[in-house]
Phi, psi and omega in degrees: 000124174273131184238131179252164179298330182289342184235019182305309179304304178297325179293315173302316180300323187286329176293320175297311187294316178298319181289310180294318178297326183282333191248332186249102183231326186218159166210162185247132181249174178314136183089015182055037179265127179271125180249128185247131174301132179264331183214149167239125192229166173263343173203161181291140179303138176284332182285152185286124175258083188255010172229159185294343183294342177279347185253153007275157179238138168248134175244121180256101191290166176291128179301143175255122181233156180289151181260029182298151175288142176282134179236169181300328184268351187277134180215006182210158169221153176253129184221184178225158171207151184244125174249137184222146175238131176239123178209162182264011175235126177298313176306321177285327179298317179297314184295315177303316183292322175300322180292317177304313182299311181300318179297319182289321176297315182290329182251028179302319179301323182287315178299318180291330175299329179266017175069030178246103196228176180052041177290121179227137179267136176277187180280134181292139176245140181245148179206166178216128183235153178266122168241101191059241183264002184242152176263131185248121175274130188240139171232130182239128180237104175280142180233137172247155187205168172231130184241125184264129177229181176287139181300147177275137174263135179272144176242000000 
């Protein structure tokens, strides 16, 4: 994947999005119930998801990268991204976040081939929110990374 300085944030986001969407689609919870992801998003929807048909949702947040000026000697940036799972079953939330971690670990070489390296998982955060008449279980996984790009040539 060719990445320019103008598109670093969307290109990094796309690397995470493509990998997670390709690999994290379903999980099986107690009672042999198969739970299928309904939506992969870049942010949680502003429209009210007040019934169970909209869930589970995986949110791949916008990467946060420094706004330092690019210079001729610079060839990497450190950034963070927040991955979130929203579902109405606590067990499926845990399993989906575990699948996301496994996918990133398993395909670390593919991400490295696309210049995304030194990926480290932060501490998972859990939460529960009320959306209409249902309880939504939330799992958040912060990730730090280093992204290498082509050096800038000064004129």
